N, C-alpha and C positions, 0 to 999 in steps of 0.2 A: 659606190656611193649613190649612184642613180637608182639602183634597185632598192636601197634602203629608203630613199625619199618616196619612191612610188609606193612602197609598202606602207609608209607612214601617212600618206595623203588622206585616205578615208578616215583615219582616226583624228588627224589634225582638223579635218573639215568639220567633224562633229564638235570638237573642242572650240573651234573658231566660232561656230554658231552660238555656243554658250557665251563666249566672250562678247560677241556683238549684242546678245540679248541682255546681258548684265549691264553693258555700257549704255545701251538705249534706255533701259529702265532708270538707271542712275541719272543720266543726263536730263530726261524728261521730268522726273519727279523733283530733282533738285532745282531745275529751272522754275517750275511752278511755285514750289515752296520758297525758293530764294527770292523771287521777284516780290511775292506777297510780303515776306518778312522784311525785305529791303525797303519797300515803300513804307512799311510800318516803322522802320527805323528812322526814316527821314521825316515822315509826316505824322506819325502816330503820337498818342498821348505819352506822357513821361513814363508811366509804368510799363507800357508796351516797348518803348525804346530801351529801357533798362533791361527788360527780359531778353529782347533780341540781341542787345549788345553782350550780355553775359553768355548767351548761347553761342554766338559767333566767336567770341574770344576764347571760350573754353574749348569748343570743338576744334578750332584751328590750332590750338596749342597741344592737342593730343595726336601722336603719330597714328596714321591710318591703321597700321597693323595692331596697335594696342586697342584702338577703338573697335576693330573688327572682333578681336578676341573677347573684349568686354561684352559686346552685344551677344556673341554666340555662347560664351560660357557664364557670363554674369546675369543675363536676363532670366534664365531659369531659376535663379535664387529668389526672384520676386514673383515667380509663378508664370512667367511668360516664356513659353518654349517655341522657338522658331527653327524651322529647317535650316540647314547650313546655307542653302541658296538665298533664302530671304533674309537671314541674318547678315550675310555678306552685302546684299543689296541695301539693307537698312543702314549698315555702317558706312558704306561708301556714299549713300545719299545724304546722310547727316553731314559728312565731311564736305561734300560738294555744295550742299545747301549753305553752309557757313561761308564758303568762298563766294558763292553767287550773291549772298547778302552784301558782301563788301564791293563786288562789282557794281551792283545796283546803287549802293550808297554813293560810291565814287562818281558814277555816271550822272545820277540825278542831282547830287550835291554840287556838281561842277557847273550846272546851268546857272547863269547869273540870276539873282533874285529879282532884278528889274524886269526880266521876262515874265515871271509869274505876276508881279505887281501890275505890269501893263495889261496882262490878260484879265486880271481882276478888275482893272479900271474900266474895261469895256464890257463888263458884266458877265464874264464867263464863270460858270460854277467850278467848284474844285475838280470834279470829274472831267469837265471840259478842258480845264487848264492842263491836267495831266495828259489827256488824250491828244489835244491839238497843239500844245506848246511844249510841254516838258518832255514827254516820252519820245516824240520824233527826234528831238535833238540828243537826248540821252542815249537812244538806241545806237547811234553811231559810235559813241564812246564806250558803250557796254559791249559791243560785238567783239573787238579784238581780244580782250582778256577772257571773255566767255569761251570763244573758240579755243583759245589756249587751254582753258580749263577742261574742255571736252577731250582734247588729246591727252591731258593728264588722267582723265577718267578712264580712257581706253587702256593706258599703260598701267594705271592703278588696279584695273580689273584682274591683272595677273596675280594679285595677292589672294584672290578667292580660292586658288588652288590649295592654299594652306588650310582651308576648311574642308578639303576633300572633294571640292567641286571640280568636275572634269572639264575645265576650260581649255584654251589652247595650250597654256603652260603645263597644266597637268597632263594633257594628252601627249605632249612632247616627252615629259618625264616617263610616262608609261611605255611609250615606244622605245625610249632609250633603255629601259629595264629589260626589254625583249631583244634588242639588237646589240646592245653594249657599244653603240656608236653615238657619242654625244655631240661632237662638234658639228657634223652636217645638219643635224636636227635643230640645234640651237641657232645656227646661222639661218636656217629656213624660218624659224619662229621670229627671229629678229627682222627678217625681210618682210614678213607678213605684218608685224606691228608697224614697221616703217611705212609700208604701203598705205595702211589705213590712216596713219597720222599725217602722212604727206598729202593724201587726198583731202583730209580735213583742212590742212593749211592752204591748199589751193582754193578750196571752197571759201575759206575765210577771206582771202585776197579778192576773190570775185565779188563777194558780198560787200566788202569795203568799197570797191569801185562802184558797185551798184548804188550805194547810198552816199556816194561822194558829193552828190548834188546838194546835200544838206550842209549849208554853210555855217561856219561858226558865228 
């Protein structure tokens, strides 16, 4: 078994790099888009709120795999051809963005209105109220579900192998096709995913302690 694992390591390392790259792109892009749309959902005009709400509810109601196949196979029907890598990144980003929107809505919406009204009473502008009053308190409430969403993004990245992308999961399957030994490699893959997500969980707890000085 050891010889099979040593043989597989170079292939799995390349696949793991793709997994990390996909996960990083999805997390960063969905965070940017989700925060902007989430703030728009809470504070935007009615048409923007309706549009964001429809987007969030629709995307969250579609399984990730269906969304991924729709982007990859359906977009060419309207003249938009994406490589499998970018189709997978787009589908996962759309799904994670819809979730981040809800994280932001819940975190910002949980801040008592009296806080914003008090900030307005002392003359703070809307941007200043967000920067100095709302966001610092909302960040603490936003962080735990978002970190959990990041671990979901890492695990969900395994689905990109279904589009022929050689990520960690696809690399494992390719090595299994050569060695015909599945169990040791699947165990190794599970340990790699566990190590990454456990590290993210530890980072989450440290960040929560770091910002625990922010009182309710």
